C-alpha positions in Angstrom: -23.3 -33.8 7.0 -20.2 -31.6 7.1 -20.7 -28.0 8.4 -17.8 -26.9 6.1 -19.4 -24.8 3.2 -16.7 -25.9 0.8 -17.1 -29.6 1.7 -20.9 -29.2 1.2 -20.3 -27.6 -2.2 -17.9 -30.4 -3.2 -20.5 -33.0 -2.2 -23.2 -31.1 -4.2 -20.9 -30.8 -7.2 -20.3 -34.5 -7.2 -24.1 -35.1 -7.5 -24.5 -32.4 -10.2 -21.7 -34.0 -12.2 -23.6 -37.2 -12.1 -26.7 -35.6 -13.4 -24.7 -33.9 -16.2 -23.4 -37.3 -17.3 -27.0 -38.2 -18.1 -28.1 -34.8 -19.4 -24.9 -33.0 -20.6 -26.6 -30.2 -22.5 -29.0 -29.1 -19.7 -28.3 -25.4 -19.4 -29.8 -25.1 -16.0 -27.7 -28.0 -14.7 -24.5 -26.6 -16.3 -25.1 -23.1 -14.7 -25.8 -24.6 -11.3 -22.8 -26.8 -11.5 -20.5 -23.9 -12.5 -21.6 -21.8 -9.5 -21.2 -24.9 -7.2 -17.7 -25.6 -8.6 -16.5 -22.2 -7.7 -18.0 -22.5 -4.2 -16.1 -25.8 -4.0 -12.9 -24.2 -5.0 -12.6 -26.1 -8.3 -12.0 -23.1 -10.6 -10.9 -25.3 -13.5 -14.1 -27.2 -13.4 -16.1 -24.0 -13.1 -14.4 -22.5 -16.1 -14.9 -25.7 -18.1 -18.6 -25.6 -17.3 -18.9 -21.9 -18.4 -17.2 -22.7 -21.7 -19.6 -25.7 -22.2 -22.6 -23.4 -21.6 -21.1 -20.8 -24.0 -20.8 -23.5 -26.7 -24.5 -24.1 -26.4 -26.0 -20.6 -25.9 -25.1 -17.0 -25.1 -23.9 -16.6 -21.5 -26.5 -14.9 -19.3 -25.3 -12.0 -17.1 -25.1 -14.2 -14.0 -22.6 -16.5 -15.7 -20.6 -13.6 -17.2 -20.4 -12.3 -13.6 -19.2 -15.7 -12.5 -16.6 -15.7 -15.2 -15.3 -12.4 -13.9 -15.2 -13.6 -10.3 -13.3 -16.7 -11.4 -10.8 -14.4 -13.2 -10.4 -12.4 -10.0 -9.9 -15.7 -8.0 -7.1 -16.6 -10.4 -5.6 -13.1 -10.4 -6.4 -12.5 -14.0 -7.5 -8.9 -13.2 -7.3 -7.5 -16.7 -9.7 -10.2 -18.0 -11.9 -9.7 -15.0 -12.0 -5.9 -15.6 -13.1 -6.5 -19.2 -15.9 -8.8 -18.1 -17.3 -6.4 -15.5 -16.9 -3.4 -17.8 -19.1 -5.2 -20.4 -21.7 -6.1 -17.7 -21.7 -2.5 -16.4 -22.4 -1.1 -19.9 -25.4 -3.4 -20.0 -26.6 -2.6 -16.5 -25.1 0.8 -15.3 -27.1 0.7 -12.0 -25.9 -2.8 -10.9 -23.9 -2.0 -7.8 -22.5 -5.5 -7.4 -21.0 -5.3 -10.9 -19.8 -1.8 -10.2 -18.0 -3.0 -7.1 -16.5 -6.0 -8.8 -15.2 -3.8 -11.6 -13.7 -1.4 -9.0 -12.0 -4.2 -7.2 -10.4 -5.5 -10.4 -9.2 -2.0 -11.3 -7.8 -1.6 -7.8 -5.7 -4.7 -8.3 -4.5 -3.2 -11.5 -3.6 0.0 -9.6 -5.9 2.1 -11.8 -6.9 4.3 -8.9 -8.5 7.1 -11.0 -10.9 4.6 -12.4 -11.7 3.2 -9.0 -12.5 6.6 -7.6 -14.8 7.3 -10.5 -16.5 3.9 -10.6 -17.6 3.8 -7.0 -20.7 6.0 -6.6 -22.9 6.7 -3.6 -25.3 3.9 -4.5 -22.5 1.4 -4.6 -21.2 2.5 -1.2 -24.7 2.1 0.3 -25.2 -1.3 -1.3 -21.8 -2.8 -0.9 -20.1 -1.9 2.4 -16.6 -2.9 1.1 -16.8 -0.2 -1.6 -16.2 2.6 0.9 -12.8 1.1 1.8 -11.8 0.8 -1.8 -12.7 4.4 -2.5 -10.8 5.7 0.5 -7.7 3.8 -0.6 -8.0 5.0 -4.2 -8.3 8.6 -3.2 -5.4 8.2 -0.8 -3.3 6.6 -3.5 -4.1 9.5 -5.8 -2.7 11.9 -3.2 -6.0 13.4 -2.3 -5.7 12.4 1.4 -8.0 15.2 2.6 -10.8 14.0 0.4 -10.1 10.4 1.4 -10.5 11.3 5.0 -13.6 13.4 4.5 -15.3 10.7 2.5 -14.1 7.9 4.8 -15.0 9.6 8.0 -18.6 10.2 6.8 -18.9 6.5 6.0 -17.4 5.5 9.3 -20.2 7.2 11.2 -22.6 4.6 9.8 -20.1 1.7 10.1 -18.3 2.0 13.5 -17.4 -1.7 13.4 -15.9 -1.8 9.9 -12.3 -2.8 10.6 -11.3 -2.6 6.9 -12.5 0.9 6.6 -10.9 1.8 10.0 -7.6 0.4 8.7 -7.8 2.5 5.5 -8.6 5.6 7.6 -5.8 5.0 10.1 -3.2 5.0 7.3 -4.8 8.0 5.5 -4.9 10.0 8.8 -1.2 9.1 9.5 -0.1 10.4 6.1 -2.3 13.5 6.6 -0.4 14.2 9.9 -3.5 13.8 12.0 -2.1 11.5 14.8 -5.1 11.6 17.0 -7.4 10.5 14.2 -4.9 7.9 13.1 -4.6 6.4 16.6 -8.4 6.3 17.0 -8.9 4.4 13.8 -5.9 2.2 14.3 -7.4 1.0 17.6 -10.7 0.4 15.9 -8.9 -1.6 13.2 -7.9 -4.3 15.7 -5.3 -6.8 14.7 -5.0 -5.7 11.1 -1.5 -5.0 9.7 -2.5 -1.5 8.7 -3.8 -0.7 12.2 -0.8 -2.2 14.0 1.8 -0.6 11.7 0.0 2.8 12.2 0.3 2.4 16.0 3.9 1.4 15.5 4.7 4.5 13.5 3.0 6.7 16.1 5.1 5.0 18.8 8.2 5.6 16.8 7.6 9.3 16.3 7.1 9.5 20.1 10.6 8.0 20.6 9.1 4.7 21.9 11.4 2.5 19.8 10.8 -0.7 21.8 7.0 -0.3 21.7 7.1 0.5 17.9 9.1 -2.7 17.2 6.5 -4.7 19.1 3.7 -3.3 16.9 5.6 -3.8 13.7 6.5 -7.4 14.5 2.8 -8.0 15.3 1.8 -6.4 12.0 4.3 -8.6 10.1 3.0 -11.7 11.9 -0.4 -10.8 10.4 1.0 -10.1 6.9 4.6 -10.8 6.2 4.7 -8.6 3.1 3.2 -5.5 4.7 5.4 -2.8 3.2 4.4 -0.2 5.9 5.2 -2.6 8.7 8.5 -3.6 7.1 9.4 0.1 6.5 8.5 1.0 10.1 10.5 -1.8 11.5 13.5 -0.7 9.5 13.2 2.9 10.8 12.8 1.6 14.3 15.9 -0.5 14.0 17.8 2.4 12.6 16.8 4.5 15.6 18.1 1.7 17.8 21.4 1.7 15.9 21.0 -1.7 14.2 21.9 -0.2 10.9 22.6 -3.3 8.7 19.4 -5.0 9.8 17.5 -1.7 9.3 18.7 -1.3 5.8 17.6 -4.8 4.9 14.1 -4.2 6.1 13.8 -0.8 4.4 15.1 -2.2 1.2 12.5 -4.9 1.3 9.8 -2.3 1.9 11.0 -0.3 -1.1 10.9 -3.4 -3.3 7.3 -4.2 -2.2 6.1 -0.6 -2.7 8.1 -0.2 -5.9 7.2 3.5 -6.5 6.6 4.7 -2.9 8.5 7.9 -2.9 9.4 8.3 0.8 10.5 4.7 1.1 13.2 5.1 -1.5 14.5 8.2 0.4 14.5 6.1 3.6 16.3 3.3 1.8 18.9 5.8 0.6 19.5 7.0 4.2 19.7 3.5 5.5 22.6 2.9 3.1 24.1 6.3 3.7 24.5 5.9 7.5 26.5 2.8 6.9 28.9 4.6 4.5 27.4 3.0 1.4 27.3 6.2 -0.6 26.9 4.4 -4.0 23.8 2.6 -2.7 22.5 5.8 -1.1 22.8 7.7 -4.4 21.0 5.1 -6.4 18.1 5.1 -4.0 17.9 8.9 -3.8 18.1 9.1 -7.6 15.2 6.6 -7.9 13.2 8.9 -5.6 14.2 11.9 -7.7 13.0 10.2 -10.9 9.7 9.5 -9.3 9.1 13.1 -8.3 11.8 15.9 -9.0 9.7 18.3 -6.9 10.1 16.4 -3.6 12.6 18.4 -1.6 14.0 15.5 0.4 15.2 13.8 -2.8 17.2 16.9 -3.8 18.4 17.5 -0.3 19.5 13.9 0.2 21.5 13.9 -3.0 23.1 17.1 -1.8 24.2 15.3 1.3 25.9 12.5 -0.7 27.5 15.2 -3.0 28.9 17.0 0.1 30.4 13.8 1.5 32.0 12.9 -1.8 33.4 16.4 -2.2 31.2 17.5 -5.1 30.7 20.8 -3.4 29.2 22.8 -6.3 26.6 20.2 -6.9 25.9 19.9 -3.1 25.3 23.7 -2.8 23.1 23.7 -6.0 21.0 20.8 -4.8 20.7 22.3 -1.3 19.4 25.6 -2.8 16.9 23.7 -4.9 15.7 21.7 -1.9 15.2 24.8 0.2 13.3 26.5 -2.6 11.0 23.5 -2.7 10.7 23.3 1.1 12.4 25.8 3.4 12.1 23.2 6.2 13.7 20.4 4.2 15.5 18.2 6.7 18.1 16.8 4.4 18.9 20.3 3.0 19.6 21.4 6.6 21.8 18.3 7.0 23.6 19.1 3.8 24.3 22.6 5.0 25.8 21.1 8.2 28.1 18.9 6.2 29.1 21.7 3.9 30.1 23.7 7.0 31.7 20.9 9.0 32.6 17.9 6.9 32.3 18.4 3.2 34.5 15.9 1.4 35.6 14.4 4.7 34.0 11.0 5.1 35.3 10.6 8.7 33.9 14.0 9.7 30.6 13.2 7.9 30.2 9.9 9.8 30.7 11.8 13.1 28.0 14.2 12.2 25.7 11.3 11.1 26.3 9.5 14.3 25.2 12.6 16.3 22.3 13.2 14.0 20.8 9.7 14.6 20.4 10.5 18.3 20.6 14.3 18.6 18.3 17.0 17.1 19.7 18.5 14.0 16.8 20.6 12.5 13.4 21.6 13.9 14.2 19.6 17.0 14.3 16.3 15.0 16.9 13.5 15.0 17.7 11.9 11.6 15.7 8.8 12.7 12.6 10.9 13.5 12.9 12.9 10.3 13.0 9.6 8.3 9.8 8.5 10.1 8.2 11.6 8.8 9.3 11.8 5.2 9.1 8.0 4.7 5.3 8.4 4.9 5.3 10.6 1.8 3.3 8.6 -0.7 4.3 10.3 -3.9 3.3 8.9 -7.3 2.7 5.1 -7.6 
């Protein structure tokens, strides 16, 4: 007999199908076959069997749950959410249903609901629930609560690589590099752990080492937005500007509403002299969050290069009011003093800024590594 669980399920399903030919209205057989069909990977057959059962009698909670799981398998998350919401209303203390609902809402990016749905009992009963809650709190911008909650859970689960991955990313965004490194190492070969180590290497000026981490992360998951973003930033630090812009643009497209990535995308275009593309990316970031100083400051830089001096000064003042340490505002002031309206002079300043400290001892590439981690609204 095959040791492959799916092959075993397929063999069992074949036998059950035979029994059902002789006894097509046997509810126990139908329910058993539906479960087995999903185990065998035959979602269409499982769905058909659930519908057959429903035509004969009301679905029991176990088959309603199975219907929701099949909807998740087929990425019909709105439908799955409705199924599990109904089940939870019937059984509010069912932690498996609560977790399944939280998972469906996670896939729908309804992070407030996820944070509310996952309670202490669910975390105790379903280990994966802790990771979902950390990610939800992080996405909501409450990175301190995400870390506090996740670190408490990690004490009981030192070998949980999924939880370690979520904590590595949260700690990085919370600017706690030692905590980020610790959990990134615990996360093993996960794309989150590897991309965190890559970003830490990049902020330490180890560009070659960071690229190795980001490439490993992308080998694990080719659509990892953080790894793609990190690789773009590292390529920019190395001077491979066109390739860097391509990677950062891909990251922005994957993240969609990740505030810092749009700012990084704008700078990737700016350093190549593509001021139109830079302005579009910076304006996208501004639309996402008008209070993020780097969006205002970055637009001030474009204004300065294009000779819109009044607008550049106004945006610089706004950016500095929002954050007196705003990197792009300091850059804009440098341009206003030395290269406003002069693209050639601006490019000389940009070339120096990529490799030499401009503000707070940071190069442009290092500053981008920092503000590209800003999550912003999703």
